[in-house]
C-alpha positions in Angstrom: 27.3 -150.4 -138.2 26.5 -152.8 -135.4 27.7 -156.3 -136.3 25.8 -158.2 -133.6 22.2 -159.3 -133.4 21.5 -158.8 -137.1 19.6 -161.2 -139.4 21.7 -161.5 -142.6 20.6 -163.0 -146.0 23.6 -164.0 -148.2 23.3 -165.1 -151.8 25.9 -167.5 -153.1 26.4 -168.6 -149.6 27.3 -172.2 -150.1 31.0 -171.6 -150.8 33.7 -169.0 -151.2 33.3 -165.5 -149.9 29.6 -166.1 -149.1 30.2 -169.0 -146.8 33.2 -167.4 -145.2 31.2 -164.3 -144.5 28.4 -166.4 -143.1 30.7 -168.1 -140.7 32.3 -164.9 -139.6 28.9 -163.2 -139.0 27.6 -166.2 -137.0 30.7 -166.0 -134.8 30.0 -162.3 -134.3 26.6 -163.1 -132.9 24.2 -162.8 -135.9 21.5 -165.0 -137.5 22.6 -165.9 -141.0 20.5 -167.3 -143.9 22.3 -168.4 -147.0 20.9 -169.3 -150.4 22.4 -171.0 -153.4 21.6 -173.2 -156.4 23.3 -176.3 -155.0 21.4 -178.2 -152.4 24.5 -180.3 -151.8 26.7 -177.3 -151.1 24.1 -175.8 -148.8 23.8 -179.1 -146.9 27.6 -179.4 -146.5 27.7 -175.8 -145.2 24.9 -176.6 -142.7 26.8 -179.7 -141.5 29.9 -177.5 -140.8 27.8 -174.7 -139.3 24.6 -176.0 -137.7 23.5 -172.5 -136.8 23.1 -171.6 -140.5 19.7 -171.5 -142.1 19.7 -172.5 -145.8 17.4 -172.0 -148.8 17.8 -173.5 -152.2 17.3 -170.8 -154.8 18.8 -169.8 -158.1 18.7 -166.0 -157.8 19.2 -165.6 -161.5 15.8 -167.1 -162.1 13.1 -164.4 -161.4 10.4 -167.0 -160.7 12.5 -168.7 -158.1 13.2 -165.3 -156.4 9.4 -164.7 -156.4 8.9 -168.1 -154.8 11.7 -167.4 -152.3 10.0 -164.2 -151.1 6.5 -165.8 -151.0 7.4 -169.2 -149.5 9.8 -167.9 -146.8 8.1 -164.6 -146.0 7.9 -165.2 -142.3 11.7 -166.0 -142.1 12.8 -163.2 -144.4 10.7 -160.6 -142.6 13.4 -160.5 -139.9 16.2 -159.7 -142.3 18.0 -156.4 -141.9 21.1 -157.1 -143.9 21.0 -158.2 -147.6 24.3 -159.4 -149.1 24.3 -159.6 -152.9 27.2 -161.9 -153.3 26.3 -164.5 -155.9 28.4 -164.1 -159.1 29.5 -165.8 -162.3 32.6 -165.1 -164.3 33.2 -166.5 -167.8 36.4 -165.9 -169.7 36.1 -165.7 -173.5 36.4 -163.4 -176.5 33.0 -162.2 -177.6 33.8 -162.9 -181.3 34.4 -166.6 -180.6 31.7 -169.3 -180.9 32.0 -170.3 -177.2 30.7 -166.8 -176.3 27.1 -167.6 -176.8 24.3 -165.2 -176.0 23.0 -167.7 -173.5 26.3 -167.6 -171.5 26.5 -163.9 -171.6 22.9 -163.4 -170.6 23.3 -165.8 -167.8 26.2 -163.7 -166.4 24.0 -160.6 -166.6 21.1 -162.3 -164.8 23.3 -163.6 -161.9 25.6 -160.6 -161.5 23.3 -157.7 -162.1 19.6 -158.5 -162.5 19.6 -160.7 -159.4 20.9 -158.0 -157.1 18.4 -155.6 -158.6 15.4 -158.0 -158.0 16.5 -158.9 -154.5 17.1 -155.2 -153.6 13.6 -154.3 -154.8 12.0 -157.2 -152.9 13.9 -156.6 -149.7 13.8 -152.8 -149.5 10.4 -152.6 -147.8 11.6 -155.1 -145.2 14.9 -153.3 -144.7 13.3 -149.9 -144.5 11.1 -151.1 -141.6 14.2 -151.8 -139.4 16.0 -149.4 -137.1 19.3 -150.3 -138.7 19.7 -152.1 -142.0 22.2 -152.6 -144.9 22.6 -153.7 -148.4 26.1 -155.1 -149.2 26.9 -155.5 -152.9 30.0 -157.6 -153.7 31.6 -156.3 -156.9 35.2 -156.4 -158.0 38.2 -154.2 -158.9 37.0 -154.6 -162.5 34.2 -152.3 -161.6 36.8 -149.6 -161.9 38.8 -151.0 -164.9 37.6 -153.8 -167.1 39.4 -157.1 -167.5 39.3 -157.8 -171.3 39.3 -161.5 -170.7 36.1 -161.4 -168.8 34.1 -158.7 -170.6 30.6 -159.4 -169.4 31.7 -160.0 -165.8 33.5 -156.7 -165.9 30.5 -154.9 -167.4 28.1 -156.3 -164.8 30.4 -155.4 -161.9 30.8 -151.8 -163.2 27.0 -151.6 -163.4 26.6 -152.9 -159.9 29.1 -150.4 -158.7 27.1 -147.6 -160.3 23.9 -149.0 -158.8 25.5 -149.0 -155.4 26.4 -145.3 -155.7 22.9 -144.4 -156.8 21.2 -146.5 -154.1 23.4 -144.9 -151.4 22.3 -141.5 -152.6 18.6 -142.4 -152.8 18.6 -144.1 -149.4 20.7 -141.4 -147.6 17.8 -140.3 -145.4 16.6 -143.8 -144.5 17.9 -146.4 -142.0 19.4 -148.4 -144.9 23.1 -148.1 -145.5 24.6 -149.2 -148.8 28.1 -150.9 -148.7 30.1 -152.1 -151.6 32.8 -154.8 -151.3 35.6 -155.0 -153.9 37.6 -158.2 -153.3 40.8 -158.9 -155.2 41.4 -162.3 -156.8 40.1 -164.8 -154.3 41.2 -168.4 -153.9 38.0 -170.0 -155.3 37.0 -171.8 -158.4 35.8 -168.6 -160.1 39.1 -167.1 -161.4 40.3 -170.6 -162.5 39.8 -169.9 -166.2 42.3 -167.0 -166.2 45.3 -167.5 -168.4 48.8 -166.1 -168.5 50.0 -164.0 -165.5 46.6 -164.2 -163.9 47.3 -167.8 -163.0 50.3 -166.8 -160.9 48.8 -163.7 -159.3 48.5 -163.8 -155.5 45.1 -164.8 -154.4 43.6 -164.2 -151.0 41.5 -166.5 -149.0 37.7 -166.2 -148.6 38.2 -166.0 -144.9 40.6 -163.0 -145.1 38.0 -161.2 -147.3 35.2 -162.0 -144.8 37.4 -160.6 -142.0 37.9 -157.4 -144.0 34.2 -157.1 -144.6 33.4 -157.4 -140.9 36.0 -154.8 -140.1 34.7 -152.5 -142.8 31.2 -152.7 -141.5 32.3 -151.9 -138.0 34.1 -148.8 -139.3 31.2 -147.9 -141.7 33.5 -148.0 -144.8 31.0 -147.7 -147.6 33.4 -148.7 -150.4 35.7 -151.5 -149.2 38.7 -151.8 -151.6 40.3 -155.0 -150.3 43.9 -156.0 -151.1 45.3 -154.9 -154.5 42.1 -153.1 -155.4 43.1 -150.1 -153.3 46.1 -149.8 -155.5 44.1 -150.5 -158.6 41.7 -147.7 -157.8 44.4 -145.1 -157.4 46.4 -146.4 -160.4 43.4 -146.2 -162.6 42.8 -142.6 -161.5 46.3 -141.3 -162.1 48.0 -143.7 -164.6 45.1 -145.5 -166.3 47.0 -146.8 -169.3 49.6 -148.6 -167.0 46.8 -150.0 -164.8 45.0 -151.3 -167.8 48.2 -152.9 -169.2 48.9 -154.7 -165.9 45.3 -155.9 -165.4 45.0 -157.2 -168.9 48.1 -159.4 -168.8 45.8 -162.0 -167.3 
């Protein structure tokens, strides 16, 4: 895929992988629009990267997504790359009282329903372009669930499945479907992991962003970054060992 002269829309772009990818794509010669729930984070990102365009939006809220598409129609009409990056990971045991239905439903809304809604909204725009892409950010737990984060794991598995289906359905269009499976990234998200998960090697958001850009250039549809390449094959050939290692976290 051509990685210059695109207009890219990134959810969860105020920090972490989203912001690092936005910076990398700007440096590569693209127009980048980021959205997120925190106006403060978006403003800080804008100060660091004046070329960024920012929109405050909680993509887990369907009404805010509708307003996003309606109020920024002229800007979003130029988008040819959608990056579904926003995600929430909660660590709990479903049987415990802290695992409320509200918390679990919030994860599903952010991690799965938001990409579905945004994909549905953006597809007519993307299909009108000569070259376009949907990039879904999932995780290695899409292959093998992490018991400590059951809803997160389930939503990433579902988004992985959706990516496969979309890729098949859009095979004869100008829209390519990519999936990015990052390892543990040095952000606030994996901070609640206990045990060995605390000491596992984490990669920087910038290194993940660099791998994504490289993967786009090479048209790698399923980008297994870092340890996730090993996890994929381990799960295929020795699933019990792979599950034991993953669930030491």
